[in-house]
N, C-alpha and C positions, 0 to 999 in steps of 0.2 A: 308534177305532183302524184304521187302515191294515192291509192287506191285509200289507205285509211286515213292520209292526211285529209281527201275530198269526203270523209263520210264527219271527221271530227271538226270540219268549216261548214257543214251543213248542219250539224245539231247545234253548232254555236251560233249560226243564222237563224236556226227555229228558236233557240232560246232567247238570244237577243228581241227577235220579231213578238217574240209573248212578253218578254217583259215590259218592252215600251208600251204595249199595250193595258199592262196591268193584269194580264191574265195568266195563269199557269198553263205551260206549255202540256199539249193533250200524248205527245210524241216522246220527243228529243228526253227529256228530264221527269216524266211524269212521276208522282211518287207511287212507290208503292202500298201495296193495303199492307195495312201495319197490325202484327201479331199480339202488338201490347194493350189496345182497345177491343179486338175482336169477340171477346172471351165474359164481357161484362157489360153491362148496360151502364148507358151512361149518364150519373144522378146529374139531378140541377145543384148550381153553385151556391154551397151556404153565404150570401152575402152579409149576413146577420154576422156569422163566424170570422167573416175576409174583414169586415168592423172592426168586429173583437179583438183580432190580431193587432190591428193599426192600433188599435187603444192599447192593447198590452207593451206594444213597442214604448209608445208614449211614455207608459209608466215604469218604463226601464231606462229613460233619459231622453227620448227621441223628442224633439220639440213639435213634428209632427211627421207626417206615415199617408202615403196612397198606395190605393192598386185600381189595376184594369182588367179586367175579365173579360175575354169575348168568348161565344160561342153562338151554336146552333141558334140560339134565342138574342141573340145580338150581343149589344155591349152593357155592361154593368162596371161600374163605378164606385170607391167610395174612399172619404178623405177623412182625417184627422189632425187637428192642430195645426200649425202654422207652418207658412215656407220662410217667416222671414221674424225672428225675435223681436227686431227693432221696428220693423211699422206696424208688426201683428198680421199683417196679411195672411189670409187665410191659404191651407195648401189649397194648391189646382194642378188637376191631372192635366192641363195643357202648357203645364211648366215645366221647362227643360232640367238638366241635373247630372252631374259627371256619373256616369253609368261602372266607374272601374272597368273589375275586371270581365263584364260581360264581353268587353273589347275584345278578350283573347277569340270568343267565337266568329266576330266578324272578321279577325285577322287570319284564323284558321280557313274560313271562308275561301278568304283569298288566296290564300296556300296550296286549299286541295284543288283552286280553280285552276293553277298553273300547273300542279300534275297532270291535271285533267287535258291540258292543251300539252304534255310532252314537255315541258320545260322546264318540269322537276320530276324526279324518281324519291318518292317517301324511303323506301330504302339504301338509299345511296349516302354516303355520306356527307355531311356538312361541311368539309372540306373540300370536295369536289365542287363547290359553288362558291366557296367562301374559303380559299387555299389558304393553311395558316393560321385560319383564326383560332383554331381549338388543340389543343396540344393532345386529344385522343381523335384519330380515324374511326376509332369503332363507332364514334357520337354520328347518329344516321339525322334526315329530317324527320322518320316519321317521331323520332325520341324528344323531338320540341314540344308537338302538341297535346304529346301524352304526357309529357311531365317523367318521361324515364332516361335523360340524359343524364343524370348524375349530376348535373351542376346544382351549385350551391345557390340560394335564394338572397341575393345583396340586400333585401330589403330586411333581414332581419337582425344585422348591424345595424343598417341606417337608423330602422326607427327601435331601435332597444329601448331608445328613450321618446318616446310617442309625441310630445307637441316639441321640445326640443330637437329633435330629429326633421320631424317636419319644417321648423322655422329654417334650419339651415339648407333645407332643400325648394323651401316653397318659391322663389324666386331665380333657381339658376336653373343653367340649359346643361343639359350633359349631352354629350355624344354616345352613339350605342358604343362604341368603342369603350368608353369610362368605363359604362354601367357594365361590360362586359370582364372587365379587367376588376372590376370589382367584385364578380363571383369569380371569378378564377383564384382570386388572392384566400379563396376558402378552400379546405378539404373537400373533396368533389369522390363521390360514387361510383360504384363501374355504371358503366352506361346499361341498358335493358333488362336492369336487374329489378327493381323495384319504383313503385312511383314515389316522388316527391315533387310537391307541389314548389314550383319555383319561377318564377319573374325573370331571369336570365336567358328561359328556352323562347321567350317573345321578343324581348331584345331579337333575340338571332332570327327568329321568325319573319320579321321587319325588315332586316337585314339582307335574308335572302330575296324578300318581297323585290324589294330595292335593285338588288346586284340584278336579278333575271327579267324584271322592267324596263329598269332604267332610269324609274319616276320614284318620286316622294309615295309612300304609303299613303298618303291624303288621295293623293291621284286613283291608286288602288280603292280604296275605300267608296268615292266618289263616284266612280264610273264603271266597277264590277256590283255594287252593294245598294249606297246609295240614292244616285239616280234612276237606278230599273226597277227599286221597289217605291220608290216618289217619298222616303224618307225625309221630310221638309223641316224637320226638326233635329235633323243629328248629322253630326259633322266632328271630324277629327282636327280637334284645336289644340294645338301644340307649334310652340311655346307661348302664343298668347295666354294673358291671365284670365281672359274676361269668360264668363258664361253670359251672351248676349241673348237679349229680348226677355220675355217672361220667363224667371226661372226660382229654381229653390234655392236658397243658401243652407253652405252645409256647414253645421258644429260639431268640433273635434271633442271629445271627452281628455280631459288630461290625464296622466296616471294614479295622479294626487287626490283620493277620495274630498269630494267638496270642491275639488275647484272650479272656476269658473270656466266655462264651453268656451270654445277657441274659433272664431269666426274660418272656416277654411275653402271660402267660396274660390278668393282668386289664389291660383297656383299655375305656374308651369306643366306641371304631372309630368315634367320631364324625366324623372327618375322612372316611370313606367313607359314611355310613349304608346308602342304596338302592346303593351300589356295591359295598358288602361287609360288610355288617354280620350275616350270619344264623350261626348255627348249627346244626349238624345231625349226624349220624354218617355211617358207611357204606352201611347199610341203606336208610336213608330218601333217600340220594342217588341208589342206584339204582334205589329206586320212584320219585323224579322223573321222572329222566331214560328212564325205560321208559315212565313214564306219557305224558309230552310226544311221545316218538318215535310211540306208537299213536294219539294223536290225542285222547286222553282231557282235555288241556286246552284246545285249540286247535280251530276250525272246521279243517278241510282246507283253506279261503282261508288263514287268518291261520299255518298249521303250515308252507305252501306259501312264504308271503311270509319265514317267520321262517330257514326252511333255504337260501333263494336266497344265496347265498354270493360275495363277490368276494376274489382272491389278497391275501395282507396282504403277502405278499414274494416274493423272486424266485425262490423253491426249487418253486412249486408242489405245496405238500404243504399247506399252511395258508392256512384262509380264515375269513372271518368274513362270519354274516349279521345278523341281527338280534338280538342280545345272546347269539349261539350263534357257538361255533367249527366247523370241520370241517376234522379231520386226514385226509390220506389219506398208508395206512400203507403199508408196502413190499409186502405181498403182496394189495393191490390193494382191502383194504377200507378202507370211510368210516365214520368213526365221527364224531356229534355231541355236543358240550357246551360245560363250559368247566373252564378252569383258574383256579384260584384261587392268591392268593398274599396273606398279612397276615401281620402280624408273629409270627413264630414257625411258620407252618407251611403248606406248599406243600399243594396240592389239586387230584388230577383227577377228573372226573365226566363218563363217556362212555358214548353208547349208539349201536348198530348203528341204522340208519332204521327197520327194520321193528322196531326195542324187542328182539327177540326176545334179545339179548345187553347186557350193560352192567357198566362197571367202573367203581368208585371207589378212590381211593388217597390215600393220604396220609402226610405223613412232617413230622414233628412239629420242624423250622427254616425258616429263611428268609435270604435277603441272602447264598446258597450257591448261585451258580449251577449248579454239578456237579452239587449234590444234585437240583435241579428237573430235570433232562437225566436223571440216572439212573432218577429216579420216572416219568419220563416211557416208561421200557424196558419200565415194565407193560404200556402200550395193547398193543402191540408183541405183547408174549408171552402175552395173553390174547385180542386178537381173529386173531391169525395164526397163533397155537397153533406146533411145533416146528418150527425148522429140520430141513431136510437135516442130516446129520452134519458135513460136511463145509463146511457155511456158520454153524453154528452161533457157531465163536469170530468172526463178523463181524457178529453181525446189524446191520440197518440200526434207528437208532433216529430217524426224523425228525423229530419232536415236541421240535427244540432249543429252549429256551429264548430263543430270539431274541425272542421278543415276552412279557414279563413285564408282570404286574399291577399293577408297583412298581419301580423307580429303586431297583438293586440291585448290589453287587460280584459281579463273577462269579469 
């Protein structure tokens, strides 16, 4: 055994022991100090503003919405509306829901753990591990979680017509190769040149995880993230269509104005898989994002790589790293996490760099961009606190849904 192998195994053992005890490791993967929060005092969350954002999402067509904030003073939660339009059951922060593309952060954590273990190289061609799967050897492992592979997003064609597209795949089970083939039929951009969000990237991440580990991605999530963090209400559900236990029903807006909402709760999510098939609840999402930012899931080297971001638009408020978004809020706070869109659900899951504050929020609708924008207002309220009275009527919400995880009507 080489010295480097011995050190890697020792660090892994330290991490496993710490996670098993529910504690952040003190040496191996300790979280670095955070330059993103050191320069400013921490405002108290404006939970009245959070509740207002939830009500605003309902005003834009969401049957219900909820948010859960964790900070130095404990947990605060707010709900609005219903989690089930038929029964009238009120929204409940203990209920599970489909988190959509927040799954991408789970997938990236697993991928980067494998890099840390020396089983993958970020700057190696994908074809080294999946021979011949891509027509371009220039596409690297790093290009996938940063959305810089140039691969087309097959969901643009799949869901060009929202409800018909959804119904055509609701109960369908795709192989990953089928999904990749859908992407490869579309024009590609040159790899490494520009950010372009594409679910095809995370189809390939799932393929890499399974090839390297020899086991399904569900096993990787369970043994590398879910069990160590004791995420009791989180699971990768594919191709089963059910959301078991207490859960929120999701409602999809058709493209046609005034058309009835479509209950989209039951579906395989096979069109997404490692890009979007995880189910969770607000408490588990808070735990996951907090643990990630505190260094409980990745070594300092890999976490630094994950949070190294580049702009995704011209506003310089939105950035993307390796399966992780960064939003720069109006008060100067920077928060890291991901948004999620899957039929019937919008999700936000973010934390500060030091992991001391986190927010998870969900509205049970989709294909309604204004509802997504309104839900994004929970971030400003939670992390920036109350604005002075003169500014309250003009709260800035920089997290506009210019970047959504699925094509949708605005």
